[in-house]
Backbone as ProteinMPNN parsed JSONL, in Angstrom:
{"seq_chain_A": "XXXXXXXXXXXXXXXXXXXXXXXXXXXXXXXXXXXXXXXXXXXXXXXXXXXXXXXXXXXXXXXXXXXXXXXXXXXXXXXXXXXXXXXXXXXXXX", "coords_chain_A": {"N_chain_A": [[-252.07, 47.518, 25.73], [-249.819, 46.821, 23.255], [-248.361, 43.851, 21.918], [-245.11, 43.131, 20.735], [-244.406, 42.221, 17.284], [-243.959, 38.74, 16.471], [-240.91, 36.989, 15.811], [-240.899, 34.854, 13.18], [-239.222, 32.585, 12.853], [-238.053, 32.217, 15.389], [-240.364, 31.831, 16.865], [-241.252, 29.374, 15.81], [-239.172, 27.762, 16.614], [-239.527, 27.91, 19.369], [-242.062, 26.668, 19.64], [-241.389, 24.095, 18.765], [-239.57, 23.343, 20.757], [-241.21, 23.375, 23.015], [-242.957, 21.319, 22.343], [-241.098, 19.231, 22.383], [-240.477, 19.106, 25.144], [-242.962, 18.36, 26.122], [-243.078, 15.854, 25.009], [-241.039, 14.591, 26.477], [-242.167, 14.449, 29.057], [-244.353, 12.749, 28.52], [-242.952, 10.461, 27.759], [-241.653, 9.819, 30.181], [-243.9, 9.302, 31.887], [-245.277, 7.173, 30.536], [-243.238, 5.227, 30.445], [-242.853, 4.846, 33.181], [-245.338, 3.699, 33.876], [-245.208, 1.344, 32.284], [-242.975, 0.011, 33.373], [-243.885, -0.369, 35.962], [-246.042, -2.146, 35.504], [-244.621, -4.278, 34.523], [-243.102, -4.927, 36.83], [-245.105, -5.733, 38.591], [-246.193, -8.001, 37.409], [-245.085, -10.924, 37.004], [-242.156, -10.696, 36.713], [-239.983, -12.355, 36.763], [-240.204, -14.198, 34.761], [-238.863, -13.75, 32.292], [-235.531, -13.198, 31.163], [-234.677, -10.698, 30.168], [-236.041, -7.579, 30.732], [-239.112, -6.634, 29.297], [-240.029, -3.909, 29.129], [-237.72, -2.54, 28.763], [-237.001, -2.416, 26.01], [-238.867, -0.642, 24.936], [-238.194, 1.684, 26.387], [-235.485, 2.092, 25.697], [-235.461, 2.335, 22.758], [-237.35, 4.291, 22.209], [-236.206, 6.25, 23.817], [-233.794, 6.722, 22.467], [-234.769, 7.984, 20.179], [-235.825, 10.334, 21.356], [-233.509, 11.493, 22.382], [-232.139, 12.075, 20.025], [-233.978, 13.911, 18.915], [-233.859, 15.91, 20.864], [-231.207, 16.759, 20.617], [-231.342, 17.879, 18.074], [-233.123, 20.004, 18.643], [-231.861, 21.55, 20.628], [-229.098, 21.69, 20.154], [-228.645, 22.936, 17.802], [-228.775, 21.555, 15.351], [-230.897, 21.392, 13.675], [-232.932, 21.731, 10.7], [-233.571, 24.429, 10.21], [-231.645, 25.911, 11.638], [-229.309, 25.013, 10.375], [-229.783, 25.926, 7.811], [-229.749, 28.651, 8.262], [-227.044, 29.008, 9.081], [-225.683, 28.285, 6.739], [-226.657, 30.261, 5.016], [-225.598, 32.583, 6.229], [-222.865, 32.025, 5.816], [-222.721, 32.166, 3.021], [-223.343, 34.882, 2.687], [-221.152, 36.13, 3.985], [-219.068, 35.203, 2.311], [-219.794, 36.41, -0.13], [-219.534, 39.107, 0.661], [-216.817, 39.206, 1.157], [-215.727, 39.008, -1.344], [-216.296, 41.392, -2.475]], "CA_chain_A": [[-250.645, 47.444, 25.366], [-249.592, 45.902, 22.137], [-247.152, 43.006, 21.955], [-244.299, 43.272, 19.492], [-244.555, 41.057, 16.374], [-243.045, 37.639, 16.724], [-240.039, 36.506, 14.766], [-241.472, 33.531, 12.814], [-238.252, 31.507, 13.074], [-237.952, 32.015, 16.821], [-241.635, 31.267, 17.345], [-241.25, 27.976, 15.401], [-238.218, 27.057, 17.523], [-240.189, 27.855, 20.725], [-243.066, 25.62, 19.58], [-240.704, 22.78, 18.714], [-239.01, 23.028, 22.078], [-242.351, 23.094, 23.922], [-243.389, 19.972, 21.963], [-240.11, 18.274, 22.915], [-240.645, 18.996, 26.582], [-244.173, 17.562, 26.332], [-242.697, 14.447, 24.689], [-240.263, 14.012, 27.627], [-243.13, 14.098, 30.128], [-245.087, 11.583, 28.104], [-241.972, 9.331, 27.85], [-241.464, 9.444, 31.621], [-245.11, 8.715, 32.447], [-245.55, 5.876, 29.927], [-242.27, 4.256, 30.933], [-243.146, 4.538, 34.574], [-246.446, 2.783, 33.842], [-244.776, 0.045, 31.753], [-242.103, -0.688, 34.334], [-244.75, -0.823, 37.065], [-246.777, -3.309, 35.061], [-243.645, -5.397, 34.509], [-242.759, -5.283, 38.237], [-246.264, -6.382, 39.249], [-246.696, -9.179, 36.66], [-244.181, -11.947, 36.591], [-240.869, -10.22, 36.176], [-238.99, -13.469, 36.736], [-240.447, -15.075, 33.622], [-237.973, -13.471, 31.183], [-234.282, -12.61, 31.633], [-234.597, -9.307, 29.757], [-237.313, -6.947, 30.938], [-239.634, -6.133, 28.062], [-240.126, -2.445, 29.045], [-236.434, -1.986, 28.363], [-237.012, -2.16, 24.616], [-239.584, 0.613, 24.722], [-237.411, 2.772, 26.964], [-234.272, 2.319, 24.888], [-235.616, 2.824, 21.41], [-238.065, 5.599, 22.33], [-235.249, 7.162, 24.371], [-232.863, 7.123, 21.358], [-235.496, 8.987, 19.349], [-235.9, 11.559, 22.128], [-232.181, 12.113, 22.454], [-231.907, 12.691, 18.724], [-234.852, 15.087, 18.792], [-233.317, 16.931, 21.78], [-230.022, 17.33, 19.975], [-231.846, 18.731, 16.98], [-233.765, 21.195, 19.179], [-231.051, 22.411, 21.504], [-227.693, 21.817, 19.733], [-228.538, 23.688, 16.566], [-228.599, 20.719, 14.179], [-232.153, 21.354, 12.919], [-232.812, 22.293, 9.353], [-233.631, 25.898, 10.257], [-230.348, 26.385, 12.075], [-228.347, 24.747, 9.337], [-230.02, 26.849, 6.702], [-229.275, 29.981, 8.676], [-225.563, 29.01, 9.036], [-225.292, 28.29, 5.338], [-226.968, 31.607, 4.457], [-224.546, 33.48, 6.735], [-221.611, 31.701, 5.102], [-222.812, 32.745, 1.679], [-223.3, 36.365, 2.816], [-219.773, 36.472, 4.28], [-218.306, 34.904, 1.085], [-220.082, 37.456, -1.089], [-218.944, 40.377, 1.168], [-215.326, 39.127, 1.043], [-215.394, 39.189, -2.761], [-216.497, 42.801, -2.878]], "C_chain_A": [[-250.44, 46.39, 24.301], [-248.274, 45.095, 22.331], [-246.441, 43.154, 20.647], [-244.543, 42.044, 18.613], [-243.556, 39.995, 16.679], [-242.17, 37.391, 15.535], [-240.515, 35.114, 14.433], [-240.479, 32.378, 13.088], [-238.124, 31.198, 14.579], [-239.21, 31.388, 17.401], [-241.681, 29.761, 17.012], [-240.319, 27.163, 16.328], [-238.882, 26.907, 18.949], [-241.26, 26.78, 20.729], [-242.465, 24.268, 19.524], [-240.146, 22.405, 20.056], [-240.098, 22.691, 23.109], [-242.891, 21.712, 23.63], [-242.423, 18.935, 22.469], [-240.259, 18.082, 24.419], [-241.899, 18.179, 26.937], [-243.886, 16.091, 26.06], [-241.888, 13.831, 25.81], [-241.213, 13.638, 28.743], [-243.895, 12.86, 29.739], [-244.182, 10.352, 28.166], [-241.822, 8.877, 29.269], [-242.688, 8.746, 32.174], [-245.406, 7.324, 31.833], [-244.539, 4.814, 30.388], [-242.425, 3.879, 32.363], [-244.268, 3.506, 34.675], [-245.978, 1.376, 33.36], [-243.862, -0.696, 32.725], [-242.849, -1.122, 35.573], [-245.498, -2.047, 36.716], [-245.828, -4.518, 35.085], [-243.28, -5.855, 35.92], [-243.857, -6.018, 38.939], [-246.694, -7.693, 38.595], [-245.545, -10.016, 36.211], [-242.876, -11.507, 35.994], [-239.79, -11.242, 36.082], [-239.079, -14.3, 35.48], [-239.422, -14.893, 32.475], [-236.649, -12.833, 31.744], [-234.14, -11.15, 31.295], [-235.953, -8.657, 29.946], [-237.844, -6.32, 29.623], [-239.779, -4.609, 28.025], [-238.806, -1.804, 28.606], [-236.393, -1.578, 26.902], [-237.713, -0.899, 24.279], [-238.731, 1.791, 25.192], [-236.175, 3.119, 26.101], [-234.535, 2.937, 23.515], [-236.383, 4.18, 21.357], [-237.077, 6.658, 22.868], [-234.217, 7.663, 23.343], [-233.538, 8.198, 20.507], [-235.609, 10.326, 20.027], [-234.623, 12.258, 22.218], [-231.868, 12.788, 21.108], [-232.738, 13.956, 18.47], [-234.314, 16.222, 19.68], [-232.043, 17.582, 21.217], [-230.406, 18.256, 18.882], [-232.409, 20.054, 17.535], [-232.759, 22.133, 19.861], [-229.544, 22.564, 21.076], [-227.535, 22.472, 18.414], [-228.285, 22.812, 15.347], [-229.873, 20.558, 13.384], [-231.988, 21.984, 11.604], [-232.833, 23.806, 9.308], [-232.243, 26.493, 10.642], [-229.265, 26.161, 11.025], [-228.478, 25.664, 8.165], [-229.517, 28.211, 7.047], [-227.765, 30.068, 8.618], [-225.095, 29.077, 7.628], [-225.543, 29.669, 4.678], [-225.941, 32.614, 4.891], [-223.207, 33.277, 6.1], [-221.585, 32.346, 3.714], [-222.698, 34.266, 1.704], [-221.847, 36.795, 3.054], [-218.884, 36.269, 3.029], [-218.544, 36.033, 0.07], [-219.467, 38.793, -0.668], [-217.4, 40.377, 1.029], [-214.865, 39.369, -0.421], [-215.516, 40.651, -3.18], [-215.412, 43.688, -2.425]], "O_chain_A": [[-250.839, 45.234, 24.442], [-247.264, 45.596, 22.825], [-247.057, 43.286, 19.589], [-244.846, 40.963, 19.116], [-242.434, 40.283, 17.095], [-242.595, 37.551, 14.39], [-240.539, 34.254, 15.314], [-240.896, 31.302, 13.517], [-238.093, 30.032, 14.973], [-239.152, 30.541, 18.292], [-242.105, 28.961, 17.846], [-240.639, 26.052, 16.752], [-238.764, 25.865, 19.594], [-241.377, 26.041, 21.706], [-242.966, 23.348, 20.17], [-240.242, 21.245, 20.459], [-239.911, 21.825, 23.963], [-243.252, 20.988, 24.558], [-242.839, 17.875, 22.935], [-240.167, 16.952, 24.898], [-241.909, 17.417, 27.904], [-244.369, 15.204, 26.763], [-242.037, 12.638, 26.076], [-241.058, 12.566, 29.329], [-244.072, 11.977, 30.578], [-244.633, 9.29, 28.596], [-241.857, 7.679, 29.548], [-242.568, 7.724, 32.848], [-245.754, 6.398, 32.567], [-244.902, 3.675, 30.682], [-242.169, 2.737, 32.746], [-244.177, 2.555, 35.452], [-246.321, 0.361, 33.966], [-243.977, -1.913, 32.875], [-242.499, -2.132, 36.183], [-245.604, -2.947, 37.55], [-246.16, -5.597, 35.575], [-243.164, -7.055, 36.168], [-243.586, -6.851, 39.803], [-247.49, -8.429, 39.178], [-245.06, -9.824, 35.096], [-242.528, -11.906, 34.883], [-238.786, -11.036, 35.401], [-238.146, -15.032, 35.153], [-239.161, -15.856, 31.755], [-236.686, -12.036, 32.681], [-233.532, -10.408, 32.066], [-236.936, -9.131, 29.377], [-237.132, -5.585, 28.938], [-239.659, -4.044, 26.938], [-238.785, -0.666, 28.136], [-235.833, -0.536, 26.561], [-237.245, -0.135, 23.435], [-238.572, 2.777, 24.472], [-235.887, 4.285, 25.831], [-233.916, 3.935, 23.149], [-236.073, 5.062, 20.556], [-237.101, 7.811, 22.437], [-233.824, 8.829, 23.34], [-232.92, 9.206, 20.165], [-235.506, 11.361, 19.369], [-234.581, 13.486, 22.146], [-231.394, 13.923, 21.066], [-232.258, 14.929, 17.889], [-234.323, 17.381, 19.265], [-231.841, 18.791, 21.332], [-229.836, 19.342, 18.769], [-232.187, 21.111, 16.945], [-232.809, 23.35, 19.685], [-228.835, 23.441, 21.57], [-226.415, 22.578, 17.913], [-227.648, 23.263, 14.395], [-229.951, 19.693, 12.511], [-231.018, 22.706, 11.373], [-232.18, 24.409, 8.456], [-231.768, 27.45, 10.03], [-228.407, 27.019, 10.814], [-227.496, 26.128, 7.586], [-228.91, 28.876, 6.208], [-227.228, 31.077, 8.163], [-224.189, 29.851, 7.319], [-224.731, 30.154, 3.89], [-225.451, 33.405, 4.086], [-222.476, 34.239, 5.863], [-220.606, 32.964, 3.297], [-222.04, 34.864, 0.852], [-221.362, 37.72, 2.402], [-218.033, 37.111, 2.743], [-217.593, 36.548, -0.518], [-218.944, 39.531, -1.504], [-216.782, 41.42, 0.812], [-213.766, 39.864, -0.673], [-214.889, 41.077, -4.15], [-215.447, 44.89, -2.689]]}, "name": "protein", "num_of_chains": 1, "seq": "XXXXXXXXXXXXXXXXXXXXXXXXXXXXXXXXXXXXXXXXXXXXXXXXXXXXXXXXXXXXXXXXXXXXXXXXXXXXXXXXXXXXXXXXXXXXXX"}
């Protein structure tokens, strides 16, 4: 049984989303490890927990990447919207 050919744009989006999900798992595991190390080694020494900086800044990057992947703000989606606008504009002139 033959599989139908893949739409290159959809395949790229699927790969990007799979990579994003992998990044989320890595983020969770690394942060769990860092917070565990902090909890086991002198957490009273500093008023601000050092793993917080990793979690916050890495988390901001992941949120922005997630918005790009799932909210349609990526370059492919924006290009597609612009292309559709141009097509509609051209058809309205005819």
